[in-house]
N, CA, C and O of each residue as an XYZ file, in Angstrom:
340
protein
N       0.824     -1.202      0.000
C       0.000      0.000      0.000
C       0.868      1.266      0.000
O       0.628      2.191     -0.776
N       1.881      1.294      0.881
C       2.745      2.474      0.965
C       3.530      2.669     -0.327
O       3.782      3.800     -0.743
N       3.916      1.559     -0.963
C       4.675      1.661     -2.210
C       3.820      2.262     -3.316
O       4.334      3.002     -4.155
N       2.525      1.959     -3.333
C       1.613      2.552     -4.312
C       1.493      4.053     -4.104
O       1.506      4.827     -5.060
N       1.378      4.452     -2.852
C       1.292      5.877     -2.531
C       2.589      6.584     -2.927
O       2.562      7.674     -3.497
N       3.730      5.947     -2.617
C       5.026      6.513     -2.970
C       5.133      6.687     -4.485
O       5.538      7.747     -4.962
N       4.780      5.674     -5.222
C       4.837      5.754     -6.687
C       3.899      6.818     -7.233
O       4.243      7.528     -8.179
N       2.730      6.930     -6.647
C       1.768      7.943     -7.069
C       2.309      9.358     -6.828
O       2.184     10.236     -7.681
N       2.902      9.557     -5.670
C       3.476     10.867     -5.347
C       4.665     11.182     -6.249
O       4.841     12.323     -6.676
N       5.476     10.175     -6.535
C       6.619     10.378     -7.431
C       6.157     10.704     -8.848
O       6.785     11.503     -9.542
N       5.079     10.094     -9.268
C       4.517     10.398    -10.586
C       4.089     11.862    -10.652
O       4.310     12.534    -11.660
N       3.481     12.350     -9.583
C       3.079     13.756     -9.530
C       4.301     14.673     -9.589
O       4.273     15.710    -10.252
N       5.369     14.288     -8.895
C       6.606     15.076     -8.930
C       7.188     15.062    -10.341
O       7.657     16.092    -10.826
N       7.163     13.916    -10.998
C       7.674     13.822    -12.371
C       6.916     14.748    -13.314
O       7.514     15.367    -14.194
N       5.614     14.844    -13.134
C       4.794     15.738    -13.960
C       5.188     17.193    -13.707
O       5.352     17.973    -14.645
N       5.337     17.546    -12.441
C       5.751     18.910    -12.085
C       7.141     19.195    -12.647
O       7.382     20.283    -13.169
N       8.057     18.231    -12.547
C       9.414     18.418    -13.078
C       9.384     18.658    -14.580
O      10.134     19.493    -15.087
N       8.530     17.939    -15.296
C       8.409     18.139    -16.742
C       7.915     19.534    -17.071
O       8.430     20.190    -17.976
N       6.920     19.978    -16.336
C       6.392     21.328    -16.554
C       7.431     22.387    -16.188
O       7.556     23.404    -16.870
N       8.168     22.143    -15.118
C       9.217     23.075    -14.692
C      10.301     23.180    -15.756
O      10.774     24.277    -16.054
N      10.695     22.049    -16.330
C      11.723     22.055    -17.380
C      11.244     22.837    -18.600
O      12.007     23.599    -19.193
N       9.982     22.647    -18.972
C       9.434     23.372    -20.124
C       9.385     24.874    -19.846
O       9.693     25.675    -20.728
N       9.009     25.253    -18.649
C       8.983     26.676    -18.282
C      10.388     27.257    -18.229
O      10.601     28.402    -18.626
N      11.339     26.484    -17.745
C      12.725     26.935    -17.699
C      13.247     27.194    -19.116
O      13.932     28.186    -19.366
N      12.918     26.303    -20.022
C      13.330     26.495    -21.412
C      12.722     27.780    -21.980
O      13.416     28.549    -22.645
N      11.447     28.015    -21.727
C      10.797     29.245    -22.189
C      11.466     30.473    -21.589
O      11.650     31.481    -22.272
N      11.831     30.389    -20.310
C      12.488     31.514    -19.628
C      13.817     31.845    -20.310
O      14.125     33.011    -20.559
N      14.596     30.809    -20.605
C      15.896     31.047    -21.220
C      15.766     31.529    -22.659
O      16.603     32.304    -23.124
N      14.743     31.091    -23.366
C      14.507     31.602    -24.714
C      14.150     33.091    -24.669
O      14.522     33.846    -25.568
N      13.446     33.502    -23.646
C      13.147     34.924    -23.466
C      14.420     35.718    -23.167
O      14.562     36.863    -23.599
N      15.341     35.103    -22.427
C      16.618     35.773    -22.148
C      17.354     36.101    -23.437
O      18.019     37.133    -23.535
N      17.235     35.225    -24.422
C      17.885     35.466    -25.714
C      17.325     36.722    -26.387
O      18.047     37.437    -27.082
N      16.039     36.980    -26.175
C      15.411     38.170    -26.757
C      15.705     39.420    -25.935
O      15.824     40.518    -26.477
N      15.819     39.240    -24.626
C      16.043     40.360    -23.717
C      17.480     40.866    -23.776
O      17.716     42.072    -23.698
N      18.431     39.965    -23.911
C      19.848     40.336    -23.830
C      20.236     41.500    -24.744
O      20.922     42.413    -24.284
N      19.831     41.510    -26.012
C      20.246     42.634    -26.865
C      19.664     43.986    -26.439
O      20.147     45.033    -26.871
N      18.645     43.964    -25.607
C      17.992     45.195    -25.183
C      18.607     45.793    -23.918
O      18.247     46.897    -23.507
N      19.532     45.061    -23.308
C      20.120     45.490    -22.040
C      21.543     45.996    -22.230
O      22.292     45.491    -23.066
N      21.900     47.000    -21.441
C      23.287     47.485    -21.447
C      24.141     46.608    -20.533
O      25.242     46.193    -20.898
N      23.615     46.334    -19.343
C      24.319     45.489    -18.384
C      23.505     44.210    -18.190
O      22.274     44.231    -18.201
N      24.210     43.110    -18.013
C      23.506     41.836    -17.832
C      22.907     41.748    -16.437
O      21.726     41.434    -16.287
N      23.703     42.019    -15.423
C      23.245     41.879    -14.035
C      22.484     43.128    -13.600
O      22.934     44.253    -13.821
N      21.335     42.914    -12.983
C      20.497     44.022    -12.536
C      20.012     43.696    -11.128
O      19.035     42.967    -10.957
N      20.691     44.232    -10.125
C      20.356     43.906     -8.740
C      18.974     44.406     -8.346
O      18.313     43.790     -7.511
N      18.529     45.505     -8.929
C      17.178     45.998     -8.643
C      16.147     44.978     -9.108
O      15.192     44.682     -8.390
N      16.338     44.444    -10.300
C      15.436     43.419    -10.838
C      15.496     42.156     -9.983
O      14.464     41.535     -9.726
N      16.678     41.775     -9.547
C      16.818     40.585     -8.705
C      16.083     40.745     -7.377
O      15.465     39.800     -6.885
N      16.152     41.937     -6.803
C      15.429     42.199     -5.555
C      13.922     42.114     -5.773
O      13.187     41.622     -4.917
N      13.478     42.594     -6.914
C      12.050     42.530     -7.248
C      11.598     41.076     -7.400
O      10.526     40.703     -6.926
N      12.412     40.266     -8.056
C      12.093     38.845     -8.211
C      12.033     38.171     -6.846
O      11.111     37.405     -6.565
N      13.011     38.456     -6.005
C      13.042     37.876     -4.657
C      11.803     38.272     -3.862
O      11.202     37.430     -3.195
N      11.422     39.527     -3.925
C      10.226     39.991     -3.213
C       8.984     39.284     -3.745
O       8.087     38.932     -2.978
N       8.935     39.078     -5.053
C       7.796     38.394     -5.661
C       7.714     36.940     -5.195
O       6.622     36.426     -4.951
N       8.850     36.287     -5.072
C       8.882     34.906     -4.584
C       8.360     34.868     -3.150
O       7.528     34.027     -2.810
N       8.848     35.776     -2.314
C       8.390     35.828     -0.922
C       6.882     36.045     -0.846
O       6.210     35.474      0.013
N       6.362     36.861     -1.736
C       4.932     37.156     -1.739
C       4.120     35.932     -2.168
O       3.018     35.711     -1.666
N       4.657     35.147     -3.083
C       3.897     34.046     -3.663
C       4.037     32.715     -2.934
O       3.219     31.817     -3.135
N       5.047     32.574     -2.102
C       5.211     31.334     -1.340
C       4.369     31.436     -0.071
O       4.627     32.266      0.801
N       3.380     30.593      0.007
C       2.484     30.632      1.177
C       3.080     29.909      2.382
O       2.919     30.343      3.523
N       3.762     28.811      2.116
C       4.359     28.018      3.190
C       5.730     28.598      3.513
O       6.680     28.406      2.755
N       5.834     29.295      4.617
C       7.066     30.001      4.976
C       8.212     29.044      5.306
O       9.369     29.464      5.323
N       7.921     27.777      5.568
C       8.968     26.783      5.773
C       9.702     26.523      4.459
O      10.898     26.234      4.455
N       8.984     26.627      3.356
C       9.546     26.376      2.029
C      10.256     27.616      1.483
O      11.123     27.505      0.616
N       9.896     28.774      1.979
C      10.423     30.038      1.441
C      11.946     30.072      1.290
O      12.420     30.458      0.222
N      12.741     29.691      2.299
C      14.190     29.787      2.123
C      14.710     28.915      0.971
O      15.687     29.269      0.312
N      14.060     27.792      0.737
C      14.471     26.905     -0.349
C      14.096     27.499     -1.702
O      14.855     27.400     -2.666
N      12.936     28.106     -1.763
C      12.512     28.777     -2.997
C      13.443     29.940     -3.308
O      13.800     30.160     -4.466
N      13.833     30.676     -2.292
C      14.744     31.805     -2.495
C      16.113     31.325     -2.980
O      16.717     31.948     -3.853
N      16.600     30.221     -2.416
C      17.874     29.660     -2.883
C      17.768     29.234     -4.341
O      18.673     29.484     -5.138
N      16.663     28.593     -4.682
C      16.459     28.133     -6.056
C      16.453     29.311     -7.028
O      17.118     29.264     -8.063
N      15.708     30.362     -6.702
C      15.617     31.506     -7.607
C      16.910     32.325     -7.628
O      17.253     32.915     -8.653
N      17.615     32.363     -6.522
C      18.920     33.024     -6.517
C      19.865     32.302     -7.472
O      20.602     32.936     -8.227
N      19.836     30.982     -7.433
C      20.674     30.208     -8.344
C      20.187     30.356     -9.788
O      20.997     30.446    -10.711
N      18.888     30.380     -9.979
C      18.333     30.571    -11.321
C      18.775     31.915    -11.903
O      19.101     31.998    -13.087
N      18.786     32.949    -11.092
C      19.236     34.257    -11.572
C      20.720     34.225    -11.927
O      21.139     34.851    -12.901
N      21.520     33.494    -11.140
C      22.943     33.344    -11.458
C      23.097     32.618    -12.791
O      23.890     33.037    -13.634
N      22.355     31.546    -12.987
C      22.415     30.818    -14.254
C      21.971     31.697    -15.414
O      22.529     31.613    -16.508
N      20.976     32.533    -15.184
C      20.488     33.439    -16.218
C      21.566     34.428    -16.636
O      21.739     34.706    -17.822
N      22.283     34.955    -15.661
C      23.383     35.883    -15.952
C      24.475     35.142    -16.732
O      24.983     35.650    -17.732
N      24.829     33.950    -16.274
C      25.852     33.158    -16.957
C      25.450     32.876    -18.407
O      26.271     32.985    -19.318
N      24.196     32.517    -18.613
C      23.699     32.219    -19.959
C      23.778     33.453    -20.856
O      24.208     33.377    -22.007
N      23.356     34.587    -20.307
C      23.371     35.820    -21.099
C      24.788     36.245    -21.451
O      25.000     36.860    -22.496
N      25.750     35.936    -20.614
C      27.143     36.268    -20.911
C      27.642     35.497    -22.130
O      28.538     35.957    -22.837
N      27.064     34.335    -22.369
C      27.483     33.500    -23.510
C      26.777     33.870    -24.800
O      27.147     33.402    -25.877
N      25.759     34.712    -24.688
C      25.007     35.080    -25.896
C      25.754     36.148    -26.708
O      25.270     36.577    -27.755
């Protein structure tokens, strides 16, 4: 019984991971369009706005620090990607 529940929950995570990967790809494709419009790649004001938005949208405050770490790393990857464009 527990193994069925575990498999069911993992299937749900796999679906979320697939959607997350597709959204990540869309995000990076947008970076390709945004990069030529920017003078500087890194924008700390924009990063602070993103961080504030994450804090506003995460309802479970136990998860918040992990979400912030994830988005902080995502912003670093975004800067790295734009440097290669």
